[in-house]
C-alpha distance (Angstrom), angle and dihedral (degrees) to the residues before:
residue distance angle dihedral
H1 . . .
P2 3.81 . .
H3 3.77 118.2 .
S4 3.76 120.8 -134.9
H5 3.76 134.3 -170.8
E6 3.80 91.1 -151.5
I7 3.81 115.8 119.8
L8 3.79 123.7 -171.5
L9 3.81 115.0 -141.3
L10 3.82 120.3 -165.8
S11 3.79 130.7 -165.3
H12 3.79 122.1 -135.5
P13 3.82 108.2 -128.1
V14 3.77 117.1 -159.3
L15 3.79 112.4 -130.3
G16 3.76 119.5 -161.7
T17 3.76 136.8 -171.8
S18 3.78 120.5 -91.9
A19 3.79 123.5 -131.9
K20 3.82 88.1 -100.0
G21 3.82 91.9 56.3
G22 3.80 97.8 -104.9
S23 3.78 127.0 117.3
T24 3.77 120.7 -91.3
T25 3.78 120.8 -130.8
G26 3.77 123.7 -109.4
T27 3.77 137.1 -167.8
L28 3.78 118.1 -117.9
E29 3.80 112.3 -156.9
W30 3.80 121.5 -152.4
H31 3.78 131.5 -170.2
C32 3.79 127.6 -170.8
V33 3.80 106.7 -149.1
D34 3.79 133.2 -172.8
G35 3.79 98.1 -120.2
V36 3.80 92.9 -152.4
K37 3.81 101.4 46.1
G38 3.81 99.9 24.6
T39 3.80 91.7 -128.3
V40 3.80 116.7 150.3
L41 3.80 103.8 -125.9
S42 3.81 98.5 -177.8
S43 3.79 138.7 -15.8
G44 3.75 141.6 -178.0
T45 3.79 147.1 150.6
E46 3.78 136.4 -105.9
V47 3.81 124.3 -161.5
I48 3.80 111.8 -132.0
S49 3.79 128.3 -173.5
S50 3.80 100.3 -170.6
P51 3.82 128.2 50.8
V52 3.80 117.2 -100.1
V53 3.81 111.4 -114.7
Q54 3.80 99.7 174.0
V55 3.81 136.6 22.7
L56 3.80 118.7 -157.2
P57 3.82 113.1 -169.3
I58 3.79 116.8 -146.9
H59 3.79 130.7 -179.1
A60 3.78 117.9 -127.4
H61 3.79 108.9 -148.0
S62 3.76 99.8 -173.2
F63 3.78 107.1 58.4
S64 3.77 146.1 28.2
S65 3.77 138.8 -145.1
Y66 3.78 87.4 -101.5
G67 3.80 91.0 71.5
K68 3.78 119.8 106.4
E69 3.82 92.4 -106.8
G70 3.81 91.4 59.7
G71 3.78 98.2 -127.4
C72 3.78 129.2 151.8
R73 3.79 133.7 -127.3
Q74 3.78 87.1 -123.8
N75 3.80 114.4 63.5
A76 3.78 132.5 177.5
I77 3.76 130.9 -142.7
L78 3.80 107.7 -148.2
V79 3.80 118.9 -152.3
H80 3.80 109.9 -157.9
E81 3.79 130.6 -149.4
D82 3.82 89.7 -112.5
D83 3.86 88.8 56.8
G84 3.79 91.5 -105.3
V85 3.79 120.5 137.4
S86 3.79 129.9 -147.1
V87 3.80 136.9 170.0
V88 3.80 129.1 -131.2
P89 2.94 126.0 -124.5
Y90 3.78 91.2 25.0
T91 3.79 114.2 -144.5
V92 3.79 131.8 140.5
Q93 3.82 88.1 -102.9
S94 3.82 94.7 49.1
A95 3.81 90.8 50.1
G96 3.81 87.5 51.8
E97 3.81 90.7 51.2
V98 3.83 89.7 53.1
D99 3.80 91.7 49.7
K100 3.82 88.8 49.1
A101 3.83 92.5 49.7
I102 3.80 91.9 49.0
G103 3.80 90.6 47.1
E104 3.80 88.9 53.5
G105 3.80 91.8 54.5
L106 3.80 106.3 -88.0
Y107 3.79 108.2 168.8
A108 3.80 131.2 -175.1
H109 3.77 135.2 159.5
T110 3.78 141.7 -176.9
K111 3.82 125.6 -122.8
K112 3.81 94.2 -97.5
Protein backbone atom coordinates (compact mmCIF):
# COMPACT_ATOMS: atom_id res chain seq x y z
CA HIS A 1 0.00 0.00 0.00
CA PRO A 2 1.60 3.29 -1.08
CA HIS A 3 1.92 6.04 1.49
CA SER A 4 1.01 9.59 0.63
CA HIS A 5 1.43 12.90 2.37
CA GLU A 6 -1.66 14.28 0.65
CA ILE A 7 -4.48 15.40 2.94
CA LEU A 8 -7.92 16.40 1.71
CA LEU A 9 -9.49 19.35 3.55
CA LEU A 10 -13.21 20.11 3.14
CA SER A 11 -15.21 23.20 4.03
CA HIS A 12 -18.57 22.99 5.77
CA PRO A 13 -21.08 25.05 3.75
CA VAL A 14 -24.20 26.20 5.54
CA LEU A 15 -27.36 25.41 3.59
CA GLY A 16 -30.54 27.22 4.42
CA THR A 17 -34.17 26.98 3.45
CA SER A 18 -35.52 28.99 0.55
CA ALA A 19 -38.70 31.05 0.73
CA LYS A 20 -40.50 28.19 -1.03
CA GLY A 21 -39.44 25.69 1.65
CA GLY A 22 -36.75 23.91 -0.35
CA SER A 23 -33.05 23.76 0.45
CA THR A 24 -30.67 26.33 -0.96
CA THR A 25 -27.48 25.27 -2.66
CA GLY A 26 -24.04 25.79 -1.18
CA THR A 27 -20.47 25.58 -2.36
CA LEU A 28 -18.20 23.05 -0.71
CA GLU A 29 -14.53 23.98 -1.05
CA TRP A 30 -11.81 21.34 -1.05
CA HIS A 31 -8.04 21.62 -0.86
CA CYS A 32 -5.48 18.86 -1.36
CA VAL A 33 -2.51 19.72 0.84
CA ASP A 34 0.95 18.22 1.23
CA GLY A 35 0.72 17.31 4.90
CA VAL A 36 4.48 17.61 5.41
CA LYS A 37 5.21 20.90 3.64
CA GLY A 38 1.79 22.55 3.90
CA THR A 39 1.73 23.27 0.17
CA VAL A 40 -1.68 23.38 -1.50
CA LEU A 41 -1.36 20.90 -4.37
CA SER A 42 -4.83 21.35 -5.88
CA SER A 43 -8.19 22.81 -4.92
CA GLY A 44 -11.67 23.26 -6.22
CA THR A 45 -15.35 23.60 -5.40
CA GLU A 46 -18.43 21.42 -5.65
CA VAL A 47 -22.00 22.74 -5.57
CA ILE A 48 -24.18 20.76 -3.15
CA SER A 49 -27.92 21.04 -2.59
CA SER A 50 -28.31 18.86 0.49
CA PRO A 51 -26.34 19.01 3.76
CA VAL A 52 -23.54 16.48 4.22
CA VAL A 53 -24.30 14.07 7.07
CA GLN A 54 -21.37 11.69 6.69
CA VAL A 55 -17.88 11.81 5.17
CA LEU A 56 -16.21 8.56 4.17
CA PRO A 57 -12.51 8.98 3.30
CA ILE A 58 -11.12 6.70 0.60
CA HIS A 59 -7.61 6.42 -0.82
CA ALA A 60 -7.21 6.62 -4.57
CA HIS A 61 -4.27 4.46 -5.60
CA SER A 62 -4.06 5.37 -9.25
CA PHE A 63 -3.53 9.11 -9.43
CA SER A 64 -2.14 12.16 -7.70
CA SER A 65 -2.96 15.82 -7.32
CA TYR A 66 -0.27 16.51 -9.90
CA GLY A 67 -2.46 15.07 -12.66
CA LYS A 68 -4.10 17.38 -15.16
CA GLU A 69 -7.55 16.88 -13.59
CA GLY A 70 -6.33 18.23 -10.25
CA GLY A 71 -7.45 15.36 -8.07
CA CYS A 72 -6.00 14.14 -4.80
CA ARG A 73 -4.83 10.75 -3.56
CA GLN A 74 -7.27 11.16 -0.71
CA ASN A 75 -10.92 11.33 -1.78
CA ALA A 76 -14.15 11.59 0.18
CA ILE A 77 -17.52 10.04 -0.41
CA LEU A 78 -20.15 12.45 0.88
CA VAL A 79 -23.47 11.08 2.09
CA HIS A 80 -26.13 13.80 1.97
CA GLU A 81 -29.19 14.36 4.13
CA ASP A 82 -31.42 13.57 1.13
CA ASP A 83 -29.65 10.16 0.81
CA GLY A 84 -27.70 11.34 -2.22
CA VAL A 85 -24.03 10.50 -2.58
CA SER A 86 -21.23 12.49 -4.18
CA VAL A 87 -17.44 12.30 -4.37
CA VAL A 88 -14.86 15.02 -3.75
CA PRO A 89 -12.77 15.88 -5.63
CA TYR A 90 -14.81 14.68 -8.58
CA THR A 91 -12.74 13.22 -11.40
CA VAL A 92 -13.31 10.24 -13.66
CA GLN A 93 -10.77 8.32 -11.55
CA SER A 94 -12.36 9.27 -8.21
CA ALA A 95 -15.79 8.18 -9.47
CA GLY A 96 -14.18 4.87 -10.47
CA GLU A 97 -12.69 4.48 -6.98
CA VAL A 98 -16.16 4.98 -5.46
CA ASP A 99 -17.68 2.39 -7.78
CA LYS A 100 -14.86 0.01 -6.83
CA ALA A 101 -15.40 0.60 -3.08
CA ILE A 102 -19.14 0.01 -3.40
CA GLY A 103 -18.52 -3.12 -5.46
CA GLU A 104 -16.26 -4.40 -2.69
CA GLY A 105 -19.00 -3.98 -0.09
CA LEU A 106 -18.71 -0.41 1.21
CA TYR A 107 -21.79 0.35 3.28
CA ALA A 108 -22.95 3.56 4.95
CA HIS A 109 -26.25 4.89 6.20
CA THR A 110 -27.82 7.96 7.75
CA LYS A 111 -29.72 8.06 11.07
CA LYS A 112 -33.16 7.82 9.44
